[in-house]
DSSP file (Angstrom, degrees, kcal/mol; ACC not computed):
  #  RESIDUE AA STRUCTURE BP1 BP2  ACC     N-H-->O    O-->H-N    N-H-->O    O-->H-N    TCO  KAPPA ALPHA  PHI   PSI    X-CA   Y-CA   Z-CA
    1    1 A M     >        0   0    0      0, 0.0     4,-2.0     0, 0.0     5,-0.2   0.000 360.0 360.0 360.0 -42.1   19.8   -5.8   40.0
    2    2 A R  H  >  +     0   0    0      1,-0.2     4,-2.2     2,-0.2     5,-0.2   0.893 360.0  50.3 -65.3 -40.1   18.7   -2.2   40.3
    3    3 A N  H  > S+     0   0    0      1,-0.2     4,-2.4     2,-0.2    -1,-0.2   0.873 108.8  52.7 -64.6 -37.5   22.1   -0.9   39.2
    4    4 A K  H  > S+     0   0    0      2,-0.2     4,-2.2     1,-0.2    -2,-0.2   0.911 109.7  48.0 -64.8 -42.9   22.0   -3.2   36.2
    5    5 A L  H  X S+     0   0    0     -4,-2.0     4,-2.4     2,-0.2    -2,-0.2   0.899 111.4  50.5 -63.8 -42.4   18.6   -1.9   35.2
    6    6 A Q  H  X S+     0   0    0     -4,-2.2     4,-2.5     2,-0.2    -2,-0.2   0.915 110.3  49.9 -62.3 -42.9   19.8    1.7   35.6
    7    7 A L  H  X S+     0   0    0     -4,-2.4     4,-2.5     2,-0.2    -2,-0.2   0.907 110.3  49.9 -62.3 -42.9   22.8    1.0   33.5
    8    8 A I  H  X S+     0   0    0     -4,-2.2     4,-2.4     2,-0.2    -2,-0.2   0.911 111.8  48.4 -62.7 -42.9   20.7   -0.6   30.7
    9    9 A L  H  X S+     0   0    0     -4,-2.4     4,-2.5     2,-0.2     5,-0.2   0.905 111.0  50.2 -64.4 -41.7   18.3    2.5   30.8
   10   10 A I  H  X S+     0   0    0     -4,-2.5     4,-2.2     2,-0.2    -2,-0.2   0.935 112.2  47.2 -62.6 -46.0   21.2    4.9   30.6
   11   11 A L  H  X S+     0   0    0     -4,-2.5     4,-2.6     1,-0.2     5,-0.2   0.905 111.0  52.5 -61.6 -41.9   22.8    3.0   27.6
   12   12 A F  H  X S+     0   0    0     -4,-2.4     4,-2.5     1,-0.2    -2,-0.2   0.940 111.7  44.7 -59.3 -49.0   19.4    2.9   25.9
   13   13 A F  H  X S+     0   0    0     -4,-2.5     4,-2.1     2,-0.2    -1,-0.2   0.847 112.2  52.8 -68.7 -33.3   18.9    6.7   26.2
   14   14 A C  H  X S+     0   0    0     -4,-2.2     4,-2.4    -5,-0.2    -1,-0.2   0.940 111.9  45.3 -64.6 -46.3   22.4    7.4   25.1
   15   15 A L  H  X S+     0   0    0     -4,-2.6     4,-2.6     1,-0.2    -2,-0.2   0.901 112.1  51.6 -63.9 -41.0   22.0    5.2   22.0
   16   16 A A  H  X S+     0   0    0     -4,-2.5     4,-2.3    -5,-0.2    -1,-0.2   0.898 110.2  50.1 -62.1 -39.9   18.6    6.8   21.3
   17   17 A G  H  X S+     0   0    0     -4,-2.1     4,-2.4     2,-0.2    -2,-0.2   0.920 110.8  47.9 -64.4 -45.2   20.2   10.3   21.6
   18   18 A V  H  X S+     0   0    0     -4,-2.4     4,-2.4     1,-0.2    -2,-0.2   0.920 112.2  50.0 -62.0 -44.0   23.1    9.4   19.2
   19   19 A W  H  X S+     0   0    0     -4,-2.6     4,-2.3     1,-0.2    -2,-0.2   0.914 110.9  49.5 -60.4 -43.9   20.6    7.9   16.7
   20   20 A T  H  X S+     0   0    0     -4,-2.3     4,-2.2     2,-0.2    -2,-0.2   0.915 110.9  49.1 -62.6 -44.2   18.4   11.1   16.9
   21   21 A I  H  X S+     0   0    0     -4,-2.4     4,-2.0     1,-0.2    -1,-0.2   0.925 112.2  48.1 -62.5 -44.5   21.4   13.4   16.3
   22   22 A N  H  X S+     0   0    0     -4,-2.4     4,-2.0     1,-0.2    -1,-0.2   0.879 109.9  52.6 -64.9 -37.4   22.6   11.3   13.3
   23   23 A S  H  X S+     0   0    0     -4,-2.3     4,-2.1     1,-0.2    -1,-0.2   0.910 108.9  50.0 -63.7 -41.8   19.1   11.3   11.8
   24   24 A C  H  X S+     0   0    0     -4,-2.2     4,-2.5     1,-0.2    -1,-0.2   0.885 107.7  53.9 -64.2 -38.8   18.9   15.1   12.1
   25   25 A K  H  X S+     0   0    0     -4,-2.0     4,-2.5     2,-0.2    -1,-0.2   0.916 108.5  49.1 -62.6 -42.8   22.3   15.4   10.4
   26   26 A K  H  X S+     0   0    0     -4,-2.0     4,-2.4     1,-0.2    -2,-0.2   0.918 111.8  48.5 -63.5 -43.2   21.1   13.4    7.4
   27   27 A D  H  X S+     0   0    0     -4,-2.1     4,-2.5     1,-0.2    -1,-0.2   0.898 111.0  51.4 -62.3 -40.0   17.9   15.5    7.1
   28   28 A K  H  X S+     0   0    0     -4,-2.5     4,-2.1     2,-0.2    -2,-0.2   0.925 109.7  49.0 -64.2 -44.5   20.0   18.6    7.3
   29   29 A V  H  X S+     0   0    0     -4,-2.5     4,-2.0     1,-0.2    -2,-0.2   0.930 111.8  49.5 -60.5 -45.5   22.3   17.4    4.5
   30   30 A A  H  X S+     0   0    0     -4,-2.4     4,-2.3     1,-0.2   116,-0.3   0.917 111.5  48.0 -61.0 -43.6   19.4   16.5    2.4
   31   31 A S  H  X S+     0   0    0     -4,-2.5     4,-2.4     1,-0.2    -1,-0.2   0.827 108.3  55.6 -69.6 -28.9   17.7   19.9    2.9
   32   32 A E  H  X S+     0   0    0     -4,-2.1     4,-2.4     2,-0.2    -1,-0.2   0.901 108.3  48.2 -66.5 -40.2   21.0   21.6    2.1
   33   33 A V  H  X S+     0   0    0     -4,-2.0     4,-2.6     2,-0.2    -2,-0.2   0.935 112.4  48.5 -63.6 -46.8   21.2   19.8   -1.2
   34   34 A D  H  X S+     0   0    0     -4,-2.3     4,-2.5     1,-0.2    -2,-0.2   0.901 111.7  49.7 -60.5 -41.3   17.6   20.8   -2.0
   35   35 A Q  H  X S+     0   0    0     -4,-2.4     4,-2.6     2,-0.2    -1,-0.2   0.904 110.3  50.5 -64.7 -41.3   18.3   24.4   -1.0
   36   36 A Q  H  X S+     0   0    0     -4,-2.4     4,-2.4     2,-0.2    -2,-0.2   0.929 111.2  48.1 -62.0 -45.7   21.4   24.4   -3.3
   37   37 A L  H  X S+     0   0    0     -4,-2.6     4,-1.8     1,-0.2    -2,-0.2   0.915 111.8  50.4 -60.3 -43.4   19.3   23.0   -6.2
   38   38 A Y  H  X S+     0   0    0     -4,-2.5     4,-1.0     1,-0.2    -2,-0.2   0.935 110.9  47.8 -61.1 -47.3   16.6   25.6   -5.6
   39   39 A E  H >< S+     0   0    0     -4,-2.6     3,-0.6     1,-0.2     4,-0.5   0.907 112.6  49.2 -62.0 -41.9   19.1   28.5   -5.6
   40   40 A M  H 3< S+     0   0    0     -4,-2.4     3,-0.5     1,-0.2    -1,-0.2   0.819 110.0  52.6 -66.8 -29.9   20.8   27.3   -8.7
   41   41 A S  H 3< S+     0   0    0     -4,-1.8    -1,-0.2     1,-0.2    -2,-0.2   0.671  92.7  72.5 -82.7 -16.0   17.4   26.9  -10.5
   42   42 A K  S << S+     0   0    0     -4,-1.0     2,-0.3    -3,-0.6    -1,-0.2   0.739  87.4  68.0 -75.5 -22.3   16.1   30.4   -9.9
   43   43 A T        -     0   0    0     -3,-0.5     0, 0.0    -4,-0.5     0, 0.0  -0.736  53.1-169.3-101.0 148.2   18.4   32.3  -12.3
   44   44 A T    >   +     0   0    0     -2,-0.3     3,-1.8     3,-0.1    -1,-0.1   0.470  48.6 122.6-107.5  -5.9   18.3   32.1  -16.0
   45   45 A A  T 3  S+     0   0    0      1,-0.3     3,-0.1     3,-0.0    -2,-0.1  -0.352  80.8  11.6 -62.1 131.0   21.6   34.0  -16.6
   46   46 A G  T 3  S+     0   0    0      1,-0.3    30,-0.3    29,-0.1    -1,-0.3   0.521 100.7 123.8  81.5   6.3   24.1   31.9  -18.6
   47   47 A F    <   -     0   0    0     -3,-1.8     2,-0.5    28,-0.2    -1,-0.3  -0.653  53.8-140.4 -98.5 156.4   21.6   29.3  -19.6
   48   48 A V  E     -A   74   0A   0     26,-2.7    26,-2.6    -2,-0.2     2,-0.2  -0.968  21.3-133.1-113.6 130.4   20.7   28.1  -23.1
   49   49 A W  E >   -A   73   0A   0     -2,-0.5     3,-2.3    24,-0.2    24,-0.2  -0.521  32.0 -91.5 -82.2 149.0   17.0   27.3  -23.7
   50   50 A Y  G >  S+     0   0    0     22,-2.9     3,-1.4     1,-0.3    37,-0.2  -0.372 116.6   7.2 -56.2 133.7   15.9   24.1  -25.4
   51   51 A K  G 3  S-     0   0    0     35,-2.9    -1,-0.3     1,-0.2    35,-0.2   0.731 126.4 -80.8  57.4  25.1   15.7   24.8  -29.2
   52   52 A N  G <  S+     0   0    0     -3,-2.3     2,-0.3    34,-0.3    -1,-0.2   0.743 106.8  99.4  59.2  29.0   17.3   28.2  -28.4
   53   53 A T    <   -     0   0    0     -3,-1.4    -1,-0.1    33,-0.1    -3,-0.1  -1.000  64.0-149.3-145.5 143.6   14.0   29.8  -27.3
   54   54 A D        +     0   0    0     -2,-0.3     3,-0.1    -5,-0.1    -3,-0.1   0.219  56.2 134.5 -92.9  15.9   12.3   30.5  -24.0
   55   55 A S        -     0   0    0      1,-0.1     2,-0.1    -6,-0.0    -2,-0.1  -0.339  62.9-105.0 -62.3 145.1    8.9   30.1  -25.6
   56   56 A L        -     0   0    0     15,-0.1     2,-0.4    52,-0.1    15,-0.2  -0.438  29.9-151.6 -72.9 145.2    6.5   28.0  -23.5
   57   57 A L  E     -B   70   0A   0     13,-2.9    13,-2.2    -2,-0.1     2,-0.1  -0.915  19.2-116.4-113.5 144.5    5.7   24.4  -24.6
   58   58 A G  E     -B   69   0A   0     -2,-0.4    11,-0.2    11,-0.2     0, 0.0  -0.460  46.9 -82.1 -74.9 153.0    2.5   22.7  -23.9
   59   59 A K        -     0   0    0      9,-2.4    -1,-0.1    -2,-0.1     2,-0.1  -0.268  52.0-125.5 -53.5 135.5    2.5   19.6  -21.7
   60   60 A S    >   -     0   0    0      1,-0.1     3,-1.3    -3,-0.1    -1,-0.1  -0.402  16.3-112.7 -84.4 163.6    3.5   16.5  -23.7
   61   61 A S  T 3  S+     0   0    0      1,-0.2    -1,-0.1   110,-0.1    -2,-0.1   0.762 117.1  50.3 -65.2 -25.1    1.5   13.3  -23.9
   62   62 A G  T 3  S+     0   0    0      2,-0.0    -1,-0.2   109,-0.0     2,-0.2   0.333  84.7 119.1 -96.2   7.8    4.3   11.5  -22.0
   63   63 A S    <   -     0   0    0     -3,-1.3    -4,-0.0     1,-0.1     0, 0.0  -0.521  46.4-165.8 -81.0 138.9    4.6   13.9  -19.1
   64   64 A G        +     0   0    0     -2,-0.2     2,-0.2    89,-0.1    -1,-0.1   0.357  61.9 104.5 -95.9   2.6    3.9   12.9  -15.6
   65   65 A H        -     0   0    0      1,-0.1    -2,-0.1     2,-0.1    -6,-0.0  -0.601  64.4-146.8 -87.4 146.4    3.8   16.6  -14.5
   66   66 A A        +     0   0    0     -2,-0.2    -1,-0.1    38,-0.0    -7,-0.1   0.775  68.2  99.9 -81.6 -27.3    0.5   18.2  -13.7
   67   67 A E        -     0   0    0      1,-0.1    39,-0.2     2,-0.1    -2,-0.1  -0.308  68.7-139.9 -67.6 143.4    1.4   21.7  -15.0
   68   68 A P  S    S+     0   0    0      0, 0.0    -9,-2.4     0, 0.0     2,-0.3   0.660  78.9  41.5 -79.8 -15.9    0.1   22.6  -18.5
   69   69 A F  E     +BC  58 105A   0     36,-1.5    36,-2.5   -11,-0.2     2,-0.3  -0.924  60.3 168.9-132.9 155.7    3.3   24.5  -19.7
   70   70 A L  E     -BC  57 104A   0    -13,-2.2   -13,-2.9    -2,-0.3     2,-0.3  -0.981  14.3-170.3-153.9 164.9    7.0   24.1  -19.5
   71   71 A R  E     - C   0 103A   0     32,-1.5    32,-3.1    -2,-0.3     2,-0.4  -0.941  16.9-146.7-154.4 150.2   10.3   25.3  -20.8
   72   72 A T  E     - C   0 102A   0     -2,-0.3   -22,-2.9    30,-0.2     2,-0.3  -0.946  12.2-173.5-127.4 139.2   13.8   23.7  -20.3
   73   73 A R  E     -AC  49 101A   0     28,-2.4    28,-2.5    -2,-0.4     2,-0.4  -0.938   9.9-150.4-134.1 156.3   17.2   25.3  -19.9
   74   74 A Y  E     -AC  48 100A   0    -26,-2.6   -26,-2.7    -2,-0.3    26,-0.2  -0.971  18.3-125.2-127.9 133.3   20.8   24.1  -19.7
   75   75 A N     >  -     0   0    0     24,-2.5     4,-2.8    -2,-0.4     5,-0.2  -0.195  45.4 -90.9 -68.5 174.1   23.8   25.6  -18.0
   76   76 A S  T  4 S+     0   0    0    -30,-0.3     4,-0.4     1,-0.2    -1,-0.1   0.806 127.9  51.2 -61.5 -29.7   26.9   26.2  -20.1
   77   77 A I  T >4 S+     0   0    0     20,-0.2     3,-1.2     2,-0.2    -1,-0.2   0.949 114.0  42.1 -70.7 -49.2   28.3   22.8  -19.2
   78   78 A A  G >4 S+     0   0    0      1,-0.2     3,-2.2    19,-0.2    -2,-0.2   0.846 104.1  67.9 -64.7 -33.8   25.1   20.9  -20.1
   79   79 A A  G >< S+     0   0    0     -4,-2.8     3,-1.8     1,-0.3    -1,-0.2   0.677  80.9  76.6 -63.5 -16.7   24.7   23.1  -23.3
   80   80 A T  G <  S+     0   0    0     -3,-1.2    -1,-0.3    -4,-0.4    -2,-0.2   0.678  91.5  56.7 -65.3 -14.4   27.8   21.5  -24.7
   81   81 A Q  G <  S+     0   0    0     -3,-2.2     8,-3.0    -4,-0.2     2,-0.3   0.248  89.9  93.5-100.9  11.5   25.5   18.5  -25.4
   82   82 A L  B <  S-G   88   0B   0     -3,-1.8     6,-0.2     6,-0.2     2,-0.1  -0.785  71.3-130.2-101.0 148.1   23.1   20.5  -27.5
   83   83 A D    >   -     0   0    0      4,-3.1     3,-2.1    -2,-0.3   -32,-0.1  -0.226  41.5 -85.1 -83.9-176.9   23.3   20.8  -31.3
   84   84 A T  T 3  S+     0   0    0      1,-0.3    -1,-0.1     2,-0.1    -2,-0.0   0.717 130.6  56.7 -65.0 -19.6   23.2   24.1  -33.2
   85   85 A N  T 3  S-     0   0    0      2,-0.1    -1,-0.3   -33,-0.0     3,-0.1   0.422 120.0-109.3 -89.2   0.7   19.4   24.0  -33.1
   86   86 A G  S <  S+     0   0    0     -3,-2.1   -35,-2.9     1,-0.3   -34,-0.3   0.703  76.9 129.5  80.5  19.5   19.4   23.8  -29.3
   87   87 A K        -     0   0    0    -37,-0.2    -4,-3.1   -36,-0.1    -1,-0.3  -0.767  69.5 -93.8-104.6 153.8   18.3   20.1  -29.2
   88   88 A V  B     -G   82   0B   0     -2,-0.3    -6,-0.2    -6,-0.2     2,-0.1  -0.471  46.1-115.4 -66.9 130.0   20.0   17.4  -27.2
   89   89 A Q    >   -     0   0    0     -8,-3.0     3,-2.0    -2,-0.2    -1,-0.1  -0.406  36.1 -97.4 -67.2 140.3   22.5   15.5  -29.4
   90   90 A A  T 3  S+     0   0    0      1,-0.3    -1,-0.1    -2,-0.1    73,-0.1  -0.336 109.0  11.4 -56.9 134.0   21.7   11.9  -30.0
   91   91 A G  T 3  S+     0   0    0      1,-0.2    -1,-0.3    -3,-0.1    -2,-0.1   0.547  91.3 162.3  75.1   7.6   23.6    9.6  -27.6
   92   92 A A    <   -     0   0    0     -3,-2.0     2,-0.4   -11,-0.1    -1,-0.2  -0.258  26.2-163.7 -61.9 144.7   24.7   12.6  -25.5
   93   93 A V        -     0   0    0     70,-0.1    71,-0.1    71,-0.0    -1,-0.0  -0.980  24.8-127.6-126.4 117.1   26.0   11.9  -22.0
   94   94 A F        -     0   0    0     -2,-0.4   -16,-0.1    70,-0.1     3,-0.1  -0.409  25.0-123.0 -70.4 135.7   26.0   15.1  -19.9
   95   95 A P    >   -     0   0    0      0, 0.0     3,-1.9     0, 0.0    24,-0.2  -0.267  38.8 -74.6 -76.0 163.5   29.3   15.9  -18.2
   96   96 A E  T 3  S+     0   0    0      1,-0.3    24,-0.2    22,-0.1     3,-0.1  -0.266 120.6  32.6 -52.0 136.4   29.9   16.5  -14.5
   97   97 A G  T 3  S+     0   0    0     22,-3.1    -1,-0.3     1,-0.3   -20,-0.2   0.344  81.5 146.2  92.5  -5.2   28.5   19.9  -13.4
   98   98 A S    <   -     0   0    0     -3,-1.9    21,-2.7   -21,-0.2     2,-0.4  -0.437  28.8-166.6 -65.0 135.4   25.6   19.9  -15.9
   99   99 A L  E     - D   0 118A   0     19,-0.2   -24,-2.5    -2,-0.1     2,-0.5  -0.991   6.5-176.8-126.9 122.5   22.5   21.6  -14.6
  100  100 A I  E     -CD  74 117A   0     17,-3.0    17,-2.5    -2,-0.4     2,-0.5  -0.983   4.5-169.1-122.8 125.4   19.2   21.2  -16.4
  101  101 A V  E     -CD  73 116A   0    -28,-2.5   -28,-2.4    -2,-0.5     2,-0.7  -0.959   8.0-164.7-121.7 120.7   16.2   23.0  -15.2
  102  102 A K  E     -CD  72 115A   0     13,-3.1    13,-2.5    -2,-0.5     2,-0.6  -0.917  13.7-151.0-101.3 116.5   12.7   22.4  -16.4
  103  103 A E  E     -CD  71 114A   0    -32,-3.1   -32,-1.5    -2,-0.7     2,-0.6  -0.787   7.4-158.2 -87.2 123.4   10.3   25.2  -15.4
  104  104 A L  E     -CD  70 113A   0      9,-2.9     8,-2.9    -2,-0.6     9,-1.9  -0.918  11.0-155.5-105.8 118.5    6.8   23.9  -14.9
  105  105 A L  E     -CD  69 111A   0    -36,-2.5   -36,-1.5    -2,-0.6     6,-0.3  -0.793  20.9-156.1-104.9 135.3    4.3   26.7  -15.3
  106  106 A D  S    S-     0   0    0      4,-2.4     2,-0.2    -2,-0.4     5,-0.1   0.781  86.8 -10.1 -72.6 -29.2    0.8   26.8  -13.8
  107  107 A N  S    S-     0   0    0      3,-0.8     3,-0.1   -40,-0.1   -38,-0.1  -0.789  99.4 -67.4-151.5-168.2   -0.3   29.2  -16.5
  108  108 A S  S    S+     0   0    0     -2,-0.2   -52,-0.1     1,-0.2     3,-0.1   0.555 129.9  25.5 -72.4  -5.2    1.4   31.3  -19.2
  109  109 A T  S    S+     0   0    0      1,-0.1     2,-0.6     2,-0.0    -1,-0.2   0.544 103.7  79.2-130.7 -11.9    3.2   33.5  -16.7
  110  110 A T        -     0   0    0     -3,-0.1    -4,-2.4     2,-0.0    -3,-0.8  -0.892  60.4-146.9-116.5 116.0    3.6   31.7  -13.3
  111  111 A I  E     +D  105   0A   0     -2,-0.6    -6,-0.3    -6,-0.3     3,-0.1  -0.638  18.4 177.8 -73.4 126.5    6.3   29.1  -12.6
  112  112 A G  E     -     0   0A   0     -8,-2.9    26,-2.0    -2,-0.4    27,-0.3   0.753  60.8  -0.7 -98.2 -31.9    4.8   26.6  -10.2
  113  113 A R  E     -DE 104 137A   0     -9,-1.9    -9,-2.9    24,-0.3     2,-0.5  -0.994  56.6-133.7-158.8 153.4    7.6   24.1   -9.8
  114  114 A Y  E     -DE 103 136A   0     22,-3.3    22,-2.2    -2,-0.3     2,-0.6  -0.961   9.7-160.9-112.0 131.9   11.2   23.4  -10.9
  115  115 A A  E     -DE 102 135A   0    -13,-2.5   -13,-3.1    -2,-0.5     2,-0.4  -0.975  25.7-170.4-107.5 120.8   12.3   19.9  -12.0
  116  116 A I  E     -DE 101 134A   0     18,-3.1    18,-2.6    -2,-0.6     2,-0.4  -0.911  23.1-173.0-124.5 137.0   16.0   19.9  -11.7
  117  117 A L  E     +DE 100 133A   0    -17,-2.5   -17,-3.0    -2,-0.4     2,-0.4  -0.996   9.9 179.3-125.7 126.6   18.8   17.5  -12.8
  118  118 A Y  E     -DE  99 132A   0     14,-2.1    14,-2.6    -2,-0.4     2,-1.0  -0.982  24.7-137.7-130.2 118.7   22.3   18.3  -11.6
  119  119 A K  E     + E   0 131A   0    -21,-2.7   -22,-3.1    -2,-0.4    12,-0.2  -0.655  46.9 141.3 -81.7 104.8   25.2   16.0  -12.6
  120  120 A Q    >   -     0   0    0     10,-2.4     3,-2.2    -2,-1.0     6,-0.2  -0.646  24.4-177.8-146.1  79.5   27.3   15.7   -9.4
  121  121 A S  T 3  S+     0   0    0      1,-0.3     9,-0.1    -2,-0.2     5,-0.1   0.759  79.0  60.0 -55.2 -31.5   28.5   12.1   -9.1
  122  122 A G  T 3  S+     0   0    0      8,-0.1    -1,-0.3     3,-0.1     2,-0.2   0.550  82.1 106.0 -78.0  -6.6   30.2   12.7   -5.7
  123  123 A S  S X  S-     0   0    0     -3,-2.2     3,-1.5     7,-0.2    -3,-0.1  -0.483  72.4-135.6 -75.6 141.3   27.0   13.7   -4.0
  124  124 A E  T 3  S+     0   0    0      1,-0.3    -1,-0.1    -2,-0.2    -3,-0.0   0.739 108.7  57.0 -62.5 -22.0   25.4   11.3   -1.5
  125  125 A A  T 3  S+     0   0    0     -5,-0.1     8,-0.5     5,-0.1    -1,-0.3   0.462  83.3 113.9 -89.0  -1.9   22.1   12.3   -3.3
  126  126 A A    <   -     0   0    0     -3,-1.5     6,-0.2    -6,-0.2    -7,-0.1  -0.427  60.5-135.0 -74.0 143.5   23.3   11.2   -6.7
  127  127 A D    >   -     0   0    0      4,-2.7     3,-1.9    -2,-0.1    -1,-0.1  -0.148  43.5 -78.3 -81.7-173.5   21.7    8.3   -8.5
  128  128 A A  T 3  S+     0   0    0      1,-0.3    -2,-0.1    21,-0.1    -1,-0.1   0.745 133.3  50.2 -62.3 -25.0   23.6    5.5  -10.3
  129  129 A K  T 3  S-     0   0    0      2,-0.1    -1,-0.3    35,-0.0    -8,-0.1   0.395 122.3-104.0 -93.9   2.6   24.2    7.8  -13.3
  130  130 A G  S <  S+     0   0    0     -3,-1.9   -10,-2.4     1,-0.3     2,-0.3   0.493  75.0 138.2  91.8   3.6   25.5   10.6  -11.2
  131  131 A W  E     -E  119   0A   0    -12,-0.2    -4,-2.7    18,-0.1     2,-0.5  -0.657  42.4-152.7 -87.4 137.4   22.4   12.8  -11.3
  132  132 A V  E     -E  118   0A   0    -14,-2.6   -14,-2.1    -2,-0.3     2,-0.4  -0.952  20.3-148.3-103.4 124.6   21.0   14.7   -8.3
  133  133 A W  E     -E  117   0A   0     -2,-0.5     2,-0.4    -8,-0.5    17,-0.3  -0.783  16.1-176.0-100.3 134.4   17.2   15.1   -8.8
  134  134 A G  E     +E  116   0A   0    -18,-2.6   -18,-3.1    -2,-0.4     2,-0.3  -0.986  13.5 179.1-128.2 142.5   15.3   18.1   -7.5
  135  135 A Y  E     +EF 115 144A   0      9,-0.9     8,-2.2    -2,-0.4     9,-1.8  -0.801  25.4 162.7-141.3  93.8   11.5   18.7   -7.6
  136  136 A I  E     -EF 114 142A   0    -22,-2.2   -22,-3.3    -2,-0.3     6,-0.2  -0.946  36.9-121.9-129.0 131.2   10.9   22.0   -5.8
  137  137 A D  E >   -E  113   0A   0      4,-3.1     3,-2.5    -2,-0.4   -24,-0.3  -0.274  36.4-106.6 -65.2 156.3    8.0   24.4   -5.8
  138  138 A A  T 3  S+     0   0    0    -26,-2.0   -25,-0.1     1,-0.3    -1,-0.1   0.743 120.6  57.5 -58.9 -25.1    8.6   27.9   -6.9
  139  139 A D  T 3  S-     0   0    0    -27,-0.3    -1,-0.3     2,-0.1     3,-0.1   0.421 125.1-100.7 -86.4   2.8    8.4   29.1   -3.3
  140  140 A G  S <  S+     0   0    0     -3,-2.5     2,-0.3     1,-0.3    -2,-0.1   0.359  74.1 144.7  96.4  -5.0   11.2   26.8   -2.3
  141  141 A T        -     0   0    0      1,-0.1    -4,-3.1    -5,-0.1     2,-0.6  -0.526  52.7-124.2 -68.6 128.3    9.0   24.1   -0.8
  142  142 A V  E     +F  136   0A   0     -2,-0.3    -6,-0.2    -6,-0.2    -1,-0.1  -0.638  30.1 178.9 -78.7 119.1   10.6   20.7   -1.5
  143  143 A N  E    S+     0   0A   0     -8,-2.2    -7,-0.2    -2,-0.6    -1,-0.2   0.838  79.9  10.2 -86.9 -38.3    8.1   18.5   -3.4
  144  144 A Q  E    S-F  135   0A   0     -9,-1.8    -9,-0.9   -11,-0.0    -1,-0.3  -0.918  88.3-127.7-142.3 111.6   10.4   15.5   -3.7
  145  145 A P    >   -     0   0    0      0, 0.0     3,-1.9     0, 0.0     5,-0.4  -0.250  13.4-125.5 -66.7 147.7   13.7   15.6   -1.7
  146  146 A A  G >  S+     0   0    0   -116,-0.3     3,-2.3     1,-0.3   -13,-0.4   0.786 106.1  73.6 -59.4 -28.1   17.0   15.0   -3.5
  147  147 A S  G 3  S+     0   0    0      1,-0.3    -1,-0.3     2,-0.1  -116,-0.0   0.699  84.9  65.9 -61.8 -18.2   17.7   12.3   -1.0
  148  148 A K  G X  S-     0   0    0     -3,-1.9     3,-1.5   -15,-0.2    -1,-0.3   0.493 101.7-136.0 -82.8  -3.2   15.1   10.1   -2.8
  149  149 A K  T <   -     0   0    0     -3,-2.3   -21,-0.1     1,-0.3    -3,-0.1   0.812  61.8 -58.1  55.0  37.6   17.5   10.1   -5.8
  150  150 A G  T >> S+     0   0    0     -5,-0.4     4,-2.9   -17,-0.3     3,-2.2   0.692  87.4 150.7  72.8  18.8   14.7   10.7   -8.3
  151  151 A S  T <4 S+     0   0    0     -3,-1.5     4,-0.4     1,-0.3    -2,-0.1   0.784  74.5  47.9 -57.7 -28.1   12.7    7.6   -7.3
  152  152 A A  T 34 S+     0   0    0      1,-0.1    -1,-0.3     2,-0.1     4,-0.1   0.556 122.0  35.7 -85.6  -7.7    9.4    9.3   -8.3
  153  153 A C  T X> S+     0   0    0     -3,-2.2     4,-2.3     2,-0.1     3,-0.7   0.721  93.5  78.6-115.4 -32.4   10.9   10.4  -11.7
  154  154 A I  H 3X S+     0   0    0     -4,-2.9     4,-1.3     1,-0.2    -3,-0.1   0.820  86.7  61.4 -58.7 -36.7   13.2    7.8  -13.0
  155  155 A S  H 34 S+     0   0    0     -4,-0.4    -1,-0.2    -5,-0.2     3,-0.2   0.916 112.5  37.8 -60.0 -42.0   10.6    5.4  -14.4
  156  156 A C  H X4 S+     0   0    0     -3,-0.7     3,-1.6     1,-0.2    -1,-0.2   0.921 116.3  51.7 -71.6 -43.8    9.3    8.1  -16.8
  157  157 A H  H 3< S+     0   0    0     -4,-2.3     8,-0.2     1,-0.3    -1,-0.2   0.575 103.9  59.9 -72.6  -7.7   12.7    9.4  -17.6
  158  158 A S  T 3< S+     0   0    0     -4,-1.3    -1,-0.3    -3,-0.2    -2,-0.2   0.381  79.0 122.7 -96.8   2.2   14.0    5.9  -18.4
  159  159 A Q  S X  S-     0   0    0     -3,-1.6     3,-1.3     1,-0.1     6,-0.1  -0.137  77.0 -69.1 -64.1 163.2   11.4    5.3  -21.2
  160  160 A A  T 3  S+     0   0    0      1,-0.2    -1,-0.1     3,-0.0     3,-0.1  -0.109 119.3  26.6 -51.5 146.1   12.5    4.5  -24.7
  161  161 A E  T 3  S+     0   0    0      1,-0.3    -1,-0.2    -3,-0.1     9,-0.2   0.564  83.3 143.6  73.9  12.4   14.3    7.3  -26.6
  162  162 A N    <   -     0   0    0     -3,-1.3     2,-0.5    -4,-0.2    -1,-0.3  -0.527  42.0-147.8 -75.2 151.9   15.6    9.1  -23.5
  163  163 A I  B >  S-H  166   0C   0      3,-2.3     3,-1.9    -2,-0.2     5,-0.1  -0.915  80.0 -31.4-121.6 101.2   19.0   10.6  -23.9
  164  164 A D  T 3  S-     0   0    0     -2,-0.5   -70,-0.1     1,-0.3    -1,-0.1   0.916 127.4 -47.0  50.8  47.8   20.7   10.5  -20.5
  165  165 A Y  T 3  S+     0   0    0      1,-0.3     2,-0.3    -8,-0.2    -1,-0.3   0.292 112.0 128.9  77.7  -3.9   17.2   10.8  -18.9
  166  166 A M  B <   +H  163   0C   0     -3,-1.9    -3,-2.3     1,-0.1    -1,-0.3  -0.644  29.6 174.1 -86.1 137.0   16.3   13.7  -21.2
  167  167 A L     >  +     0   0    0     -2,-0.3     4,-1.9    -5,-0.2     5,-0.3   0.301  48.9 104.6-120.1   5.1   13.0   13.4  -23.1
  168  168 A M  H  > S+     0   0    0      1,-0.2     4,-2.6     2,-0.2     3,-0.1   0.916  82.9  48.3 -57.9 -45.9   12.8   16.8  -24.8
  169  169 A N  H  4 S+     0   0    0      1,-0.2    -1,-0.2     2,-0.2    -2,-0.1   0.865 109.2  54.9 -63.6 -34.5   13.7   15.5  -28.2
  170  170 A K  H  4 S+     0   0    0     -9,-0.2     3,-0.2     1,-0.2    -1,-0.2   0.907 122.9  23.9 -65.1 -41.6   11.2   12.7  -28.0
  171  171 A Y  H  < S+     0   0    0     -4,-1.9     2,-0.3     1,-0.2    -2,-0.2   0.615 123.9  48.0-103.6 -14.7    8.2   14.9  -27.2
  172  172 A F     <        0   0    0     -4,-2.6    -1,-0.2    -5,-0.3    -2,-0.1  -0.596 360.0 360.0-131.7  73.7    9.2   18.3  -28.7
  173  173 A Q              0   0    0     -2,-0.3    -1,-0.1    -3,-0.2    -4,-0.1   0.485 360.0 360.0 -68.3 360.0   10.6   17.9  -32.2
């Protein structure tokens, strides 16, 4: 009986150890995705600004973000879905590799947070449309991990008149 109890305890601790290791691996992968999104969002080189200008926009009436100012930029892949005025084309579906970064500013000079969408369908962090969502403070602190697949964001970004989750045209004519 004592040997049986010892065997059960050994098996229990082995399984607990395997579970702990696997949980850590998942957390590490998620934080690697968040770190990648953060690194990609920090540079503006090669990006096209919404409406072809980096001028700040005031927070829109439909925004769920707390920051009073924003500006949005698109990498060269995502920019293929902008018209000549720098607005998202009606009915656009952003191609794989598109990176869209919304800079959320605490005041007219300080970025407080990045809201990031990266089209990478093969990622474990991608939602049903292939987007990986990032919500990361300017200092790199993850506000909403990519592993949550935009669960805190999708309800707003799915509202009427969105274009592949983009709302810039709706609120910033």
